[in-house]
Residue, then its C-alpha position, 0 to 999 in steps of 0.5 A: n462928311l457933308t451932307a445934300l442940305d450942309y452943302i447946299y449951305l455953304v454954297c449959299q454962302i460963298r454965293k453969299t445968297p440968302f440960305e432958305k432952308k425950307q426951300a432946299k428941303r423943297l428942291l429935294e424933296k421934289l428932285k426925290l433926295f429928301n430920304e437921303v437928305s442926313m447921309p453924306i454926299k460921298h455915299y451918293s450915286k452919281g445919279m444922286k449927285q448930279r442931283v444935287l448939284i441941279a437943287l444948287s443951281l435952282i437955288g434963290d429961283p433963278k429966271t434961267v438954267i443953262l444945263d450941258e448934258p445935265t442927264s449924262g450919263l445916269d439911268l434911266f429914273s435920274q433922266q426923266l428925273i431931272e426932264e421933268 
């Protein structure tokens, strides 16, 4: 029953990365997930779940991110959003 923000917070705790709620919300907004921020992830579509995972990979402002087929199985909207 975790929301996207809860999940990001949990992963930050595991990684020992500082959790910045502002940054997390900004990432979710950029990935078009902010309106669903209070909805449990289990109700997300595949594309929405994929975008949450991409948000997780961007937490902490990494210099490099390597993604293996991040758009595989996604609809056209999600593919374009991720590629941007």
